[in-house]
Legacy VTK file of the C-alpha trace (Angstrom):
# vtk DataFile Version 3.0
C-alpha trace
ASCII
DATASET POLYDATA
POINTS 133 float
-8.268 13.022 -2.797
-6.059 13.379 0.237
-4.793 16.878 -0.489
-4.323 19.705 -2.915
-1.286 18.227 -4.667
-1.533 18.347 -8.474
-2.526 14.827 -9.446
-3.542 13.366 -12.799
-5.816 10.888 -11.039
-8.321 13.655 -10.261
-8.638 14.709 -13.905
-8.616 11.193 -15.259
-11.262 9.844 -12.889
-13.895 12.110 -14.479
-13.077 10.853 -17.973
-13.103 7.260 -16.733
-16.435 7.745 -14.960
-18.032 9.121 -18.135
-16.789 6.207 -20.215
-18.007 3.668 -17.670
-21.429 5.338 -17.671
-21.428 5.257 -21.480
-20.434 1.591 -21.910
-21.629 -0.302 -18.822
-25.401 -0.458 -19.176
-26.295 -2.084 -15.834
-24.898 -4.003 -12.892
-25.824 -7.219 -14.724
-26.957 -8.682 -11.402
-30.513 -8.638 -10.048
-29.261 -8.257 -6.454
-27.738 -4.801 -6.960
-28.311 -1.562 -8.809
-24.708 -0.341 -8.846
-21.049 -0.968 -8.206
-19.871 1.913 -6.014
-16.110 2.126 -6.330
-14.376 4.627 -4.063
-11.053 6.067 -5.230
-8.899 7.077 -2.255
-5.779 8.939 -3.367
-3.148 9.919 -0.796
-1.971 13.491 -0.685
-0.492 16.059 1.660
-3.585 16.222 3.876
-4.561 12.587 4.272
-3.293 9.061 3.709
-5.731 6.189 3.337
-3.512 3.158 3.830
-1.637 0.645 1.765
-2.030 0.370 -1.988
-4.768 -1.896 -3.222
-8.379 -2.827 -2.734
-9.971 -2.464 0.690
-13.297 -2.465 2.531
-15.478 -4.574 0.266
-19.058 -4.095 1.446
-22.267 -5.543 0.083
-25.252 -3.418 1.125
-28.058 -5.822 0.302
-30.939 -3.641 1.480
-29.606 -0.570 -0.349
-28.771 -2.699 -3.427
-25.140 -1.794 -4.058
-21.677 -3.245 -3.581
-18.717 -1.013 -2.823
-14.978 -1.319 -2.709
-12.224 1.208 -2.037
-9.270 1.580 -4.388
-6.408 3.038 -2.341
-3.577 4.815 -4.162
-0.615 6.024 -2.087
1.282 9.144 -3.180
4.378 7.024 -3.692
2.487 5.217 -6.460
0.850 8.105 -8.351
3.486 10.853 -8.026
6.095 9.298 -10.338
3.553 8.346 -13.037
2.948 10.166 -16.309
-0.508 10.306 -17.901
-0.237 7.043 -19.832
1.029 5.176 -16.777
-1.713 6.650 -14.593
-4.415 5.670 -17.082
-3.132 2.101 -17.272
-2.891 1.895 -13.489
-6.453 3.172 -13.000
-7.801 0.812 -15.661
-6.166 -2.194 -13.979
-7.381 -1.172 -10.530
-10.974 -0.624 -11.706
-11.034 -3.986 -13.476
-9.640 -5.741 -10.385
-12.197 -3.975 -8.189
-15.151 -4.958 -10.347
-13.871 -8.539 -10.471
-13.626 -8.597 -6.667
-17.202 -7.325 -6.430
-18.421 -9.950 -8.889
-16.599 -12.675 -6.979
-18.323 -11.561 -3.761
-21.746 -11.557 -5.418
-21.163 -15.010 -6.881
-19.895 -16.346 -3.534
-23.208 -15.221 -2.019
-25.081 -17.153 -4.735
-26.209 -14.166 -6.809
-26.258 -14.596 -10.575
-24.068 -12.144 -12.468
-23.834 -11.924 -16.242
-20.080 -11.656 -15.878
-19.227 -12.062 -19.559
-21.440 -9.130 -20.619
-20.331 -6.968 -17.678
-16.648 -7.582 -18.403
-17.095 -7.008 -22.150
-18.722 -3.637 -21.445
-16.074 -2.799 -18.848
-13.304 -3.723 -21.298
-14.875 -1.460 -23.958
-14.911 1.477 -21.523
-11.352 0.845 -20.375
-10.083 0.416 -23.937
-11.575 3.775 -24.947
-10.158 5.346 -21.785
-6.658 4.102 -22.565
-6.620 5.352 -26.164
-8.506 8.616 -25.680
-6.192 11.647 -25.882
-8.508 14.244 -24.332
-8.998 13.497 -20.626
-11.593 16.237 -20.019
LINES 1 134
133 0 1 2 3 4 5 6 7 8 9 10 11 12 13 14 15 16 17 18 19 20 21 22 23 24 25 26 27 28 29 30 31 32 33 34 35 36 37 38 39 40 41 42 43 44 45 46 47 48 49 50 51 52 53 54 55 56 57 58 59 60 61 62 63 64 65 66 67 68 69 70 71 72 73 74 75 76 77 78 79 80 81 82 83 84 85 86 87 88 89 90 91 92 93 94 95 96 97 98 99 100 101 102 103 104 105 106 107 108 109 110 111 112 113 114 115 116 117 118 119 120 121 122 123 124 125 126 127 128 129 130 131 132
């Protein structure tokens, strides 16, 4: 987080993380052990750049793939909880898809259908869950 501004993204990311850990059972690719998504949220102390996905890196020796999700203050400040949840869900799905595309382009097998089904289950629960803590 780029500052101390009150932001729903901070609270919601914990709930989303827990649901992803609950539903997504593996990376579904023998080349990696994890998808390491980085959530960069602008605030009063720091800005991380334009909205969107950035810095896709595949660390083959360390067995992970990472991608930054950048969220400017102009995007998150006007959102209510439902809008923020939907936004985060869409960004996470797009980030995982970008990671899968990179793995596939480097000729690594990914069980994409199972990964996406598990991801969709986590995101669906995230979107309907009332308690964000």
